[in-house]
TITOR-597373 format. One record per residue: residue number from 1; residue in one letter; x, y negated, z of N, C-alpha, C in turn. Coordinates in pm, whole numbers, plus 50000, padded with zeros to 5 digits. Layout:
BEGIN
NUM_A_X_Y_Z_X_Y_Z_X_Y_Z
...
***
This chain:
BEGIN
1_M_05482_35597_85595_05382_35700_85617_05437_35807_85709
2_E_05354_35857_85798_05397_35957_85895_05438_36085_85825
3_S_05544_36152_85878_05591_36276_85817_05615_36385_85920
4_L_05576_36360_86044_05597_36458_86148_05505_36578_86127
5_N_05551_36695_86174_05466_36813_86169_05343_36790_86254
6_K_05232_36848_86211_05106_36827_86283_05035_36959_86303
7_N_04970_36970_86417_04882_37082_86446_04740_37036_86417
8_I_04672_37107_86327_04542_37064_86278_04436_37168_86313
9_L_04325_37120_86367_04208_37204_86389_04107_37174_86279
10_L_04065_37278_86208_03970_37263_86098_03841_37336_86131
11_T_03728_37265_86123_03598_37328_86136_03535_37342_85998
12_G_03441_37435_85985_03373_37453_85858_03458_37516_85750
13_A_03557_37595_85789_03653_37650_85693_03593_37756_85602
14_T_03473_37805_85632_03409_37902_85542_03321_37833_85439
15_G_03307_37702_85446_03223_37628_85354_03294_37591_85225
16_F_03219_37533_85132_03271_37494_85001_03385_37393_85014
17_V_03362_37288_85090_03464_37185_85109_03569_37231_85210
18_G_03524_37283_85325_03618_37325_85428_03713_37433_85381
19_G_03663_37526_85300_03750_37631_85248_03858_37576_85158
20_A_03824_37476_85077_03923_37414_84988_04026_37336_85068
21_I_03982_37268_85174_04076_37198_85262_04173_37297_85325
22_L_04120_37410_85370_04203_37513_85431_04311_37563_85335
23_R_04271_37595_85213_04368_37646_85115_04476_37542_85085
24_H_04436_37417_85076_04531_37310_85048_04631_37293_85162
25_L_04582_37289_85285_04670_37265_85399_04761_37383_85428
26_C_04712_37504_85399_04796_37622_85424_04919_37625_85334
27_D_04916_37550_85225_05031_37543_85135_05132_37437_85179
28_R_05100_37365_85288_05189_37259_85337_05263_37307_85461
29_P_05394_37329_85451_05468_37384_85566_05474_37290_85685
30_E_05446_37162_85663_05451_37067_85775_05329_37076_85866
31_Y_05229_37155_85825_05108_37167_85905_05091_37307_85962
32_S_05046_37311_86087_05003_37435_86150_04852_37428_86163
33_I_04780_37522_86099_04636_37514_86088_04569_37613_86183
34_R_04472_37563_86257_04388_37649_86342_04244_37631_86296
35_V_04175_37740_86275_04036_37734_86233_03947_37790_86343
36_V_03824_37742_86346_03725_37798_86438_03623_37875_86354
37_T_03584_37990_86402_03495_38076_86324_03420_38170_86415
38_R_03307_38218_86369_03234_38322_86440_03295_38459_86414
39_N_03372_38469_86304_03426_38597_86263_03570_38580_86213
40_P_03671_38601_86297_03810_38582_86256_03851_38668_86137
41_A_03779_38777_86113_03813_38865_86001_03792_38797_85865
42_V_03722_38684_85866_03698_38611_85742_03828_38557_85683
43_F_03930_38538_85767_04055_38474_85723_04176_38567_85729
44_P_04166_38693_85692_04282_38781_85701_04393_38736_85607
45_G_04516_38729_85659_04629_38692_85577_04635_38547_85538
46_V_04535_38468_85578_04533_38326_85544_04569_38242_85666
47_V_04496_38263_85771_04520_38191_85895_04514_38289_86011
48_E_04629_38313_86071_04629_38401_86188_04583_38327_86312
49_N_04598_38195_86308_04568_38113_86425_04421_38071_86422
50_S_04329_38166_86444_04187_38136_86444_04130_38153_86583
51_V_04025_38077_86612_03961_38079_86743_03815_38116_86726
52_L_03769_38212_86803_03631_38257_86795_03543_38165_86878
53_L_03447_38101_86810_03352_38014_86878_03213_38037_86822
54_G_03112_37999_86897_02974_38014_86853_02925_37893_86777
55_D_02801_37855_86801_02738_37748_86726_02795_37611_86763
56_L_02784_37520_86668_02822_37381_86691_02705_37312_86761
57_N_02722_37279_86888_02613_37218_86964_02669_37130_87075
58_S_02581_37081_87161_02620_36984_87263_02687_37048_87384
59_T_02687_37180_87394_02740_37245_87514_02863_37332_87487
60_Q_02900_37349_87362_03013_37434_87328_03142_37383_87393
61_S_03219_37474_87451_03349_37438_87508_03458_37457_87403
62_W_03537_37351_87381_03641_37352_87279_03782_37355_87338
63_G_03793_37377_87469_03922_37365_87536_04033_37446_87472
64_H_04011_37576_87450_04115_37662_87393_04147_37621_87250
65_A_04044_37587_87172_04066_37551_87032_04145_37422_87017
66_L_04129_37330_87111_04191_37197_87100_04330_37190_87161
67_K_04373_37292_87228_04502_37288_87297_04616_37265_87198
68_G_04690_37156_87218_04805_37124_87134_04773_37065_86999
69_I_04646_37032_86974_04604_36981_86843_04630_36831_86831
70_D_04681_36790_86714_04705_36648_86684_04590_36586_86606
71_V_04537_36663_86511_04433_36610_86421_04321_36712_86408
72_V_04197_36664_86420_04079_36746_86392_04023_36704_86257
73_V_03999_36801_86170_03927_36777_86044_03794_36849_86058
74_H_03689_36771_86071_03557_36827_86104_03468_36827_85980
75_S_03459_36944_85916_03375_36955_85797_03251_37041_85821
76_A_03240_37103_85938_03123_37184_85969_03001_37095_85986
77_A_02886_37141_85940_02764_37061_85950_02643_37148_85916
78_R_02529_37100_85958_02403_37155_85906_02372_37075_85781
79_V_02372_37143_85667_02351_37075_85540_02208_37096_85495
80_H_02179_37058_85373_02042_37065_85321_01991_37208_85325
81_V_01872_37224_85371_01808_37354_85377_01701_37358_85268
82_M_01719_37448_85169_01629_37450_85054_01485_37482_85095
83_K_01469_37578_85184_01336_37613_85232_01331_37588_85382
84_E_01302_37464_85416_01303_37421_85557_01182_37475_85630
85_H_01208_37545_85741_01099_37601_85822_01087_37533_85958
86_A_01181_37446_85991_01178_37380_86122_01059_37285_86131
87_V_00995_37284_86247_00883_37193_86269_00931_37048_86269
88_D_01051_37027_86325_01110_36893_86333_01251_36900_86274
89_P_01264_36890_86140_01395_36904_86076_01500_36806_86127
90_L_01460_36681_86151_01557_36582_86198_01618_36624_86331
91_S_01537_36679_86419_01588_36726_86547_01692_36837_86527
92_E_01667_36926_86431_01761_37035_86404_01891_36981_86345
93_F_01882_36883_86256_02003_36821_86202_02081_36752_86314
94_R_02012_36685_86403_02080_36614_86511_02153_36708_86606
95_K_02096_36824_86632_02159_36918_86724_02300_36954_86680
96_V_02316_36972_86548_02446_37012_86494_02530_36891_86455
97_N_02474_36807_86368_02552_36700_86306_02581_36583_86399
98_V_02495_36561_86498_02519_36452_86593_02570_36507_86725
99_D_02486_36585_86794_02524_36634_86927_02648_36723_86922
100_G_02652_36814_86826_02768_36903_86815_02894_36828_86779
101_T_02883_36733_86687_03000_36654_86646_03053_36569_86760
102_L_02965_36500_86832_03010_36410_86938_03063_36488_87058
103_N_03008_36606_87082_03062_36692_87187_03206_36730_87154
104_L_03230_36773_87031_03366_36806_86988_03457_36685_86997
105_A_03410_36569_86952_03494_36448_86951_03530_36404_87092
106_N_03434_36409_87184_03464_36372_87323_03570_36463_87383
107_Q_03557_36593_87359_03656_36686_87412_03791_36670_87343
108_A_03788_36637_87214_03912_36613_87141_03987_36494_87200
109_A_03914_36386_87226_03977_36267_87285_04036_36299_87422
110_A_03961_36376_87503_04009_36412_87636_04130_36504_87630
111_S_04144_36577_87518_04257_36670_87503_04380_36605_87443
112_G_04371_36478_87410_04487_36407_87354_04498_36412_87203
113_V_04390_36452_87134_04391_36450_86988_04409_36307_86939
114_K_04497_36288_86842_04529_36153_86796_04433_36101_86689
115_R_04385_36192_86604_04300_36149_86492_04189_36251_86467
116_F_04069_36200_86441_03951_36282_86415_03896_36243_86279
117_I_03903_36334_86182_03855_36307_86046_03719_36372_86030
118_F_03620_36292_85997_03481_36337_85989_03437_36336_85843
119_I_03400_36454_85791_03347_36463_85655_03199_36430_85662
120_S_03165_36312_85618_03027_36263_85624_02963_36278_85486
121_S_02886_36180_85442_02816_36191_85314_02778_36052_85263
122_V_02774_36037_85131_02726_35913_85070_02580_35888_85107
123_K_02509_35990_85152_02370_35973_85192_02355_35878_85311
124_V_02464_35851_85380_02460_35748_85484_02433_35613_85420
125_N_02489_35589_85303_02466_35464_85232_02324_35455_85176
126_G_02274_35567_85123_02142_35568_85065_02131_35671_84954
127_E_02025_35659_84875_01995_35760_84773_02011_35710_84630
128_E_02011_35577_84608_02012_35528_84471_02065_35386_84465
129_T_02138_35355_84361_02187_35219_84338_02123_35161_84213
130_T_02129_35029_84203_02078_34960_84085_02195_34912_84000
131_A_02167_34876_83877_02271_34836_83782_02355_34722_83839
132_G_02486_34742_83837_02579_34639_83884_02597_34633_84034
133_N_02532_34722_84106_02543_34723_84253_02584_34860_84302
134_K_02713_34874_84331_02767_35001_84380_02769_35001_84533
135_Y_02757_35118_84591_02776_35130_84736_02923_35106_84769
136_T_02946_35039_84880_03082_35017_84929_03095_35079_85067
137_A_03217_35114_85103_03242_35185_85229_03200_35103_85350
138_D_03217_34972_85341_03190_34886_85456_03061_34805_85439
139_G_02977_34846_85344_02852_34778_85322_02742_34826_85415
140_V_02625_34769_85399_02509_34807_85480_02468_34950_85447
141_V_02435_35026_85550_02393_35164_85529_02240_35173_85536
142_H_02187_35267_85460_02042_35285_85460_02010_35433_85431
143_P_02038_35521_85527_02007_35662_85505_01856_35683_85497
144_V_01816_35775_85410_01674_35798_85386_01629_35933_85438
145_D_01703_36040_85405_01657_36172_85447_01717_36211_85582
146_D_01669_36321_85638_01710_36363_85773_01859_36392_85781
147_Y_01913_36452_85676_02056_36482_85674_02138_36353_85680
148_G_02102_36257_85594_02174_36130_85593_02162_36055_85724
149_I_02044_36059_85785_02023_35993_85914_02113_36055_86021
150_S_02119_36188_86023_02202_36255_86124_02350_36224_86104
151_K_02395_36217_85980_02535_36183_85954_02565_36039_85996
152_S_02471_35948_85970_02489_35809_86009_02498_35795_86160
153_E_02412_35865_86232_02415_35860_86378_02545_35917_86433
154_A_02595_36023_86369_02723_36080_86411_02837_35980_86390
155_E_02835_35912_86276_02939_35812_86249_02941_35704_86358
156_K_02824_35653_86392_02817_35548_86494_02870_35599_86628
157_G_02834_35722_86662_02882_35779_86787_03033_35798_86788
158_L_03088_35838_86675_03233_35858_86666_03309_35726_86681
159_L_03260_35622_86618_03326_35492_86630_03319_35439_86773
160_K_03211_35470_86842_03198_35432_86983_03300_35508_87068
161_I_03315_35637_87043_03414_35718_87116_03554_35666_87089
162_S_03580_35631_86964_03713_35577_86929_03741_35448_87006
163_A_03642_35360_87011_03660_35233_87081_03683_35253_87230
164_E_03621_35355_87287_03631_35379_87431_03756_35458_87470
165_T_03807_35542_87378_03917_35632_87415_04048_35603_87345
166_G_04043_35534_87231_04164_35510_87155_04195_35618_87053
167_M_04119_35726_87051_04138_35828_86947_04099_35770_86811
168_Q_04186_35783_86714_04159_35730_86582_04051_35815_86513
169_V_03961_35748_86444_03855_35815_86369_03864_35773_86222
170_V_03853_35870_86134_03848_35843_85990_03719_35906_85937
171_I_03637_35826_85872_03510_35874_85819_03520_35878_85666
172_V_03494_35996_85611_03504_36018_85467_03366_36055_85414
173_R_03313_35971_85324_03181_35996_85265_03195_36035_85118
174_P_03189_36163_85087_03195_36205_84947_03060_36185_84879
175_V_03066_36166_84748_02946_36177_84666_02928_36325_84633
176_L_02843_36359_84536_02822_36500_84502_02954_36564_84463
177_V_02986_36675_84529_03113_36745_84509_03092_36862_84414
178_Y_03179_36873_84314_03173_36987_84223_03313_37048_84211
179_G_03316_37171_84167_03442_37241_84153_03417_37390_84147
180_P_03521_37471_84138_03503_37616_84133_03420_37667_84251
181_G_03313_37738_84221_03227_37789_84326_03113_37698_84364
182_V_03094_37588_84291_02986_37496_84323_02851_37567_84311
183_K_02757_37525_84394_02625_37587_84396_02518_37483_84362
184_A_02394_37519_84391_02277_37430_84386_02258_37369_84247
185_N_02220_37239_84244_02177_37177_84118_02287_37171_84013
186_F_02411_37150_84056_02521_37142_83959_02540_37276_83890
187_L_02532_37384_83966_02543_37518_83909_02426_37547_83815
188_N_02306_37507_83856_02189_37529_83770_02202_37454_83638
189_M_02256_37334_83644_02278_37256_83522_02379_37326_83432
190_M_02484_37380_83493_02586_37451_83416_02528_37576_83349
191_K_02440_37643_83420_02375_37762_83362_02291_37725_83240
192_L_02215_37616_83252_02130_37573_83140_02215_37536_83019
193_V_02322_37462_83043_02411_37423_82933_02475_37547_82871
194_G_02517_37640_82956_02581_37761_82907_02490_37847_82822
195_K_02359_37842_82848_02263_37922_82771_02215_37851_82645
196_G_02254_37726_82629_02221_37654_82507_02079_37606_82497
197_F_02008_37598_82609_01870_37551_82604_01865_37402_82565
198_P_01775_37364_82476_01756_37220_82448_01707_37149_82575
199_L_01762_37034_82602_01729_36961_82724_01675_36822_82688
200_P_01557_36787_82741_01493_36658_82704_01547_36542_82788
201_L_01679_36523_82783_01742_36427_82874_01822_36319_82801
202_L_01809_36312_82670_01891_36216_82594_01857_36072_82626
203_S_01733_36043_82666_01689_35904_82686_01731_35847_82822
204_I_01791_35928_82905_01830_35881_83039_01949_35787_83028
205_E_01935_35669_83087_02043_35570_83089_02074_35536_83235
206_N_02155_35617_83296_02190_35597_83436_02342_35606_83453
207_K_02388_35591_83574_02529_35610_83608_02536_35674_83746
208_R_02613_35781_83754_02629_35850_83883_02777_35879_83908
209_S_02814_35869_84035_02949_35904_84077_02951_36049_84123
210_F_03058_36118_84089_03081_36255_84133_03224_36263_84186
211_V_03254_36370_84260_03392_36389_84303_03430_36535_84288
212_A_03541_36558_84219_03595_36692_84205_03646_36740_84340
213_L_03628_36867_84366_03673_36924_84493_03821_36896_84516
214_D_03902_36909_84413_04047_36884_84427_04075_36740_84465
215_N_03999_36646_84410_04020_36506_84444_03980_36477_84588
216_L_03869_36534_84632_03826_36515_84770_03927_36571_84867
217_V_03975_36691_84841_04073_36754_84930_04202_36674_84935
218_D_04245_36624_84820_04365_36541_84816_04350_36417_84902
219_F_04230_36357_84898_04208_36237_84978_04204_36269_85127
220_V_04140_36378_85165_04137_36417_85306_04278_36443_85356
221_A_04359_36510_85276_04497_36538_85316_04575_36408_85338
222_L_04549_36308_85254_04615_36179_85272_04571_36113_85402
223_C_04443_36127_85437_04390_36066_85559_04447_36130_85685
224_I_04498_36251_85674_04560_36316_85790_04686_36241_85832
225_K_04759_36189_85735_04893_36136_85766_04909_35986_85746
226_H_04818_35921_85673_04839_35779_85642_04800_35692_85761
227_P_04892_35610_85812_04861_35529_85930_04749_35428_85908
228_R_04732_35381_85784_04630_35278_85759_04489_35336_85743
229_A_04479_35468_85748_04346_35530_85742_04274_35523_85876
230_A_04347_35494_85982_04290_35495_86117_04171_35401_86129
231_N_04062_35455_86184_03941_35378_86215_03879_35311_86092
232_Q_03885_35383_85980_03829_35332_85856_03721_35426_85803
233_V_03635_35368_85720_03532_35444_85648_03567_35439_85500
234_F_03559_35554_85433_03592_35560_85291_03483_35634_85214
235_L_03453_35584_85096_03375_35658_84998_03473_35725_84902
236_V_03437_35844_84853_03530_35916_84765_03456_35963_84639
237_S_03515_35932_84525_03461_35979_84397_03577_35996_84300
238_D_03544_36040_84178_03645_36054_84073_03683_35920_84012
239_G_03606_35815_84045_03633_35684_83987_03594_35676_83840
240_D_03512_35769_83793_03471_35773_83652_03323_35808_83649
241_D_03238_35707_83660_03095_35730_83670_03036_35769_83535
242_L_02938_35860_83537_02884_35917_83414_02732_35909_83413
243_S_02677_35893_83293_02533_35912_83277_02505_36062_83272
244_T_02381_36099_83290_02346_36241_83281_02381_36299_83144
245_P_02347_36231_83032_02388_36286_82901_02540_36298_82887
246_E_02616_36201_82940_02762_36210_82933_02813_36330_83011
247_L_02759_36352_83130_02800_36466_83211_02771_36597_83138
248_L_02651_36607_83078_02613_36730_83009_02704_36757_82889
249_R_02743_36653_82817_02833_36672_82703_02971_36718_82748
250_K_03021_36657_82856_03151_36700_82909_03145_36843_82962
251_M_03036_36874_83027_03018_37009_83080_03014_37111_82966
252_A_02944_37077_82857_02936_37166_82742_03074_37190_82682
253_R_03153_37084_82668_03289_37100_82613_03371_37192_82702
254_A_03357_37176_82833_03433_37260_82926_03392_37406_82914
255_L_03265_37430_82883_03214_37567_82870_03234_37623_82729
256_G_03281_37539_82637_03296_37584_82498_03163_37599_82428
257_K_03066_37518_82467_02933_37526_82411_02895_37393_82345
258_K_02784_37395_82274_02726_37273_82219_02594_37249_82288
259_V_02578_37131_82346_02455_37100_82416_02359_37026_82323
260_I_02232_37065_82327_02129_37000_82246_02046_36910_82338
261_L_02060_36778_82319_01986_36681_82400_01878_36617_82315
262_L_01757_36620_82367_01643_36565_82294_01592_36438_82361
263_P_01548_36340_82282_01490_36219_82341_01353_36250_82402
264_F_01328_36189_82516_01199_36208_82583_01182_36093_82681
265_P_01065_36027_82683_01047_35911_82771_01074_35947_82917
266_V_01158_35867_82981_01198_35896_83119_01078_35893_83214
267_Q_00985_35800_83192_00869_35791_83280_00782_35916_83270
268_L_00770_35971_83151_00695_36095_83135_00768_36212_83200
269_L_00899_36209_83191_00979_36313_83255_00959_36311_83406
270_R_00960_36190_83463_00938_36177_83608_00797_36221_83646
271_A_00699_36186_83563_00561_36222_83592_00542_36374_83589
272_A_00603_36437_83490_00594_36583_83481_00661_36650_83601
273_A_00771_36593_83645_00841_36649_83762_00756_36638_83888
274_R_00686_36527_83903_00599_36510_84020_00489_36617_84021
275_L_00434_36644_83904_00327_36744_83895_00378_36883_83932
276_M_00505_36910_83904_00562_37042_83932_00631_37048_84068
277_G_00626_36936_84143_00692_36934_84274_00843_36930_84265
278_K_00898_36881_84153_01043_36876_84132_01093_36731_84127
279_E_01026_36642_84197_01060_36500_84190_01203_36472_84236
280_N_01249_36543_84338_01384_36519_84389_01490_36548_84284
281_I_01470_36656_84209_01566_36691_84105_01567_36585_83995
282_T_01449_36541_83954_01441_36441_83848_01499_36306_83894
283_D_01481_36273_84020_01541_36150_84073_01692_36150_84054
284_R_01752_36266_84076_01897_36276_84062_01940_36275_83916
285_L_01858_36333_83830_01890_36334_83687_01874_36197_83624
286_C_01773_36122_83669_01739_35995_83605_01793_35873_83679
287_G_01809_35884_83809_01850_35770_83889_02001_35750_83890
288_S_02040_35632_83936_02183_35599_83945_02229_35603_84090
289_L_02354_35643_84109_02417_35636_84240_02567_35620_84215
290_E_02614_35496_84229_02754_35464_84203_02821_35412_84330
291_V_02948_35449_84347_03024_35402_84462_03151_35332_84416
292_D_03193_35238_84497_03316_35161_84473_03426_35220_84560
293_I_03531_35275_84497_03641_35335_84574_03767_35250_84571
294_S_03752_35121_84537_03871_35035_84529_03943_35024_84663
295_K_03870_35037_84774_03932_35031_84906_04038_35140_84922
296_N_04014_35256_84863_04106_35368_84876_04242_35335_84814
297_Q_04239_35267_84700_04362_35225_84634_04428_35110_84709
298_E_04349_35011_84747_04404_34892_84810_04464_34922_84947
299_L_04400_35007_85025_04446_35032_85162_04544_35149_85169
300_L_04521_35254_85091_04602_35376_85103_04685_35405_84978
301_G_04665_35328_84872_04739_35354_84749_04692_35481_84678
302_W_04565_35519_84698_04516_35646_84643_04433_35625_84518
303_T_04463_35705_84417_04378_35717_84300_04353_35866_84277
304_P_04238_35902_84223_04207_36044_84204_04312_36111_84114
305_P_04375_36219_84160_04481_36282_84081_04430_36366_83966
306_M_04304_36412_83970_04252_36499_83865_04142_36428_83787
307_S_04149_36436_83655_04048_36374_83570_03919_36456_83574
308_V_03809_36392_83535_03681_36461_83529_03689_36578_83430
309_D_03750_36555_83314_03757_36661_83213_03832_36783_83265
310_N_03946_36761_83330_04023_36874_83382_03950_36943_83496
311_A_03882_36865_83579_03806_36924_83690_03690_37008_83638
312_L_03624_36961_83533_03515_37038_83475_03566_37165_83407
313_L_03683_37158_83342_03743_37277_83284_03772_37382_83390
314_K_03824_37338_83503_03853_37430_83613_03725_37490_83669
315_T_03622_37407_83682_03492_37454_83731_03430_37554_83634
316_A_03435_37522_83505_03377_37609_83402_03451_37742_83395
317_K_03582_37740_83406_03660_37864_83402_03619_37957_83516
318_H_03601_37901_83635_03558_37984_83748_03418_38037_83725
319_Y_03330_37953_83674_03191_37996_83648_03187_38109_83546
320_L_03259_38094_83435_03257_38194_83331_03316_38326_83378
321_G_03413_38317_83469_03476_38439_83519_03399_38508_83628
322_N_03298_38441_83684_03226_38499_83797_03075_38504_83779
323_R_03024_38472_83662_02880_38461_83646_02808_38595_83657
324_N_02878_38705_83638_02814_38836_83649_02842_38904_83782
325_S_02914_38834_83871_02949_38896_83999_02843_38869_84102
***
């Protein structure tokens, strides 16, 4: 495995995943980290080597940011917009996630960057799996929503650039990421469990893959240096798939609470959600989405270092300490 010092350019360092990658890499003396940001003051005392840049798009010049860089870790993206106002959302996703990414990758290759790590999404594979059929890293992809489509198109473009230039590309597709500071549906679920509300979710029999932030960051760090990661696609999870009731019970234990789960027909639950316009949330609560991460062990020797229980304890501790802030 490579052990030479590396100069790393990190995008998206103010985000949930990018910020965790930044903190992890800053603790490694073998790496020199450069971040791109609209506001360098965001990183006082953390990264002095920051570069001021504007939006991620097809025309941005990356020359100064890429000078002397060995590895790019690209986690910046246009992610899900809760209240979408764009007339053509797919076009807006493409501007950032496809055009912006490929513009950066082309300039990186021209600048002599050796490896480009792209934080993609399991949504490239699809939205739901059936019993006994897990998504695999090298299986057929079937993105459904605009975000997943844009990530899939970016992946294809990156592999084309790699083939044409020789720059190594590593594509990392996480499942739902949780950890200290998690937002959106996972946080809402934690709030409900923390308040002790009875939840009509006992009858759900599904399986979903999740990935702790620490496990994802550990895997990305491995992909920076492992020679066999070059030009590969990986799915990342905790390797411990859970049903919704199992997740809620583990979450309750982490919060020091008791969760009350009530039986309720799943079809009625889905029907009620449709009437309230909450079908997407119910799909995630009731549906399955499992991934096979055996490739990670077989090719890179990687297994998730943090258990689900410990990751949930860490997440719950942060939530309890910050819920009033």
